[in-house]
C-alpha positions as CSV (number, residue, x, y, z in Angstrom):
1,M,161.2,-23.9,7.6
2,T,157.6,-24.8,8.4
3,D,154.6,-22.6,7.7
4,E,154.3,-22.0,11.4
5,Q,157.9,-20.9,11.7
6,T,157.5,-18.6,8.7
7,Q,154.5,-17.0,10.2
8,K,156.3,-16.4,13.5
9,W,159.1,-14.6,11.6
10,I,156.5,-12.5,9.7
11,D,154.7,-11.6,12.9
12,I,158.0,-10.5,14.6
13,F,159.2,-8.4,11.7
14,A,155.8,-6.9,11.0
15,A,155.6,-5.9,14.7
16,L,158.9,-4.2,14.4
17,A,158.0,-2.3,11.3
18,S,156.9,0.9,13.0
19,D,158.9,3.9,14.2
20,A,156.9,4.0,17.5
21,R,157.4,0.3,18.2
22,L,161.1,0.5,17.4
23,E,161.4,3.4,19.8
24,I,159.8,1.3,22.5
25,V,162.2,-1.6,21.7
26,R,165.1,0.8,22.0
27,M,163.8,1.9,25.5
28,L,163.3,-1.6,26.6
29,A,166.8,-2.7,25.3
30,Q,168.1,-0.5,28.2
31,R,165.9,-1.9,31.0
32,K,162.5,-3.1,32.0
33,T,160.1,-0.2,31.8
34,A,156.7,0.6,33.2
35,C,153.9,1.4,30.7
36,Q,153.5,4.9,32.2
37,E,157.1,5.7,31.6
38,I,156.8,4.6,28.0
39,L,153.7,6.9,27.7
40,D,155.5,9.8,29.3
41,R,158.5,9.5,26.9
42,L,156.6,9.1,23.6
43,D,154.3,11.6,22.1
44,L,151.4,9.2,21.7
45,S,148.1,8.6,23.3
46,Q,147.6,5.9,25.9
47,P,145.4,3.8,23.5
48,A,148.2,4.1,20.9
49,I,150.8,2.9,23.3
50,S,148.6,0.0,24.5
51,Y,148.1,-1.0,20.9
52,H,151.8,-1.0,20.1
53,L,152.6,-2.9,23.3
54,R,149.9,-5.6,22.6
55,K,151.1,-6.0,19.0
56,M,154.7,-6.6,20.2
57,E,153.6,-8.8,23.1
58,H,151.5,-11.0,20.7
59,A,154.5,-11.3,18.4
60,G,156.7,-12.5,21.3
61,I,158.9,-9.5,21.3
62,L,157.8,-8.2,24.8
63,I,157.1,-9.8,28.1
64,K,154.6,-8.1,30.4
65,E,155.2,-8.3,34.1
66,K,153.2,-6.9,37.0
67,S,155.0,-4.7,39.5
68,G,152.6,-3.9,42.2
69,S,149.7,-2.2,40.4
70,R,151.8,-1.3,37.3
71,N,152.4,-3.2,34.1
72,C,156.1,-3.3,33.2
73,Y,157.6,-4.6,30.0
74,R,160.9,-6.1,29.0
75,L,162.2,-7.6,25.8
76,D,162.2,-11.3,25.3
77,E,165.7,-12.6,25.6
78,R,166.0,-13.6,22.0
79,I,165.0,-10.1,20.9
80,Q,167.4,-8.6,23.4
81,D,170.2,-10.8,21.8
82,L,169.2,-9.6,18.4
83,I,169.3,-5.9,19.4
84,N,172.7,-6.4,21.0
85,M,174.0,-8.0,17.9
86,I,172.6,-5.2,15.7
87,E,174.1,-2.5,18.0
88,K,177.5,-4.3,18.0
89,E,177.5,-4.2,14.2
90,E,176.7,-0.5,14.2
91,Y,179.9,0.3,16.0
92,R,182.2,-1.7,13.8
């Protein structure tokens, strides 16, 4: 594994190492979600939500999409596959 690949793994796992960010990931594992809906569902300020979303977007966990005037987020397909695999293991 190259140093660049190692850093990418570190970035992903560091970005997931937060209760708030894991809760956002669990929401997004169900469907694409607007930023406002994430804000409405979590007991965090708008700047805190934005911080968490940026951190995960930078790590390649999330994809931001414009939907009219709203920002929506979805999980990167590789992360979605990882979540699906983890959830499958939980029910064994």
